[in-house]
C-alpha positions, 0 to 999 in steps of 0.5 A: 575799221580793221584792228590788228589782232592775233588769234590762237590756232589750236588742234581739235581731235573732235570739233563736237567735243571741243565745242561742248567743252568750251560752251560750258565756259561761255564760248559760242561757235562763230564758224565751223566747217569740216576743217576749221572752227572759231569759238568766241566769248565776248572779245575772246576768240579761239580758232581750232583746226581739225586733227583727228589723229592728234596725240594730246600727250605730245601737245605744245600748243597754247595761248594766253587769255588776258582777262578783265577778271581772271578770278571770275573766269576761273570760277566759271571753269571750276563750276563747269566741272574742270578738275583742279589737279596737277596731272591729266587733262582737261585740268585747271590750276588756280590763278596765283600772283606771278610777276605782278599779275595773277596767272592760272592755267587751263588744259583743254581736252586736247591738252592745249594750254591756256594761260589765264592772265589778269591784273592783281 
């Protein structure tokens, strides 16, 4: 049975750096060749395209991760050493109540924004 779904496509300047960063968050490589990489963590899937000359300070890339337990995922990211700060990348911002949800943020090494979204 095929299920409709969408997966974010994010830039990666270096697949090894991207893979190592996300591995610390529990993601595993499901596919990788010279131009494309797919990482999975349970039902979460992120896809990356190679862009060695990408300037992360110009990034407008992002995605929402809708999580069963946003606080548990946040704890994993924090334990992996991603700093909680207002500038720079990678960086982490804790989930806070917003519009009936708990929403945090993670910027990866290429400055892609992953919104961490969970129920209150």
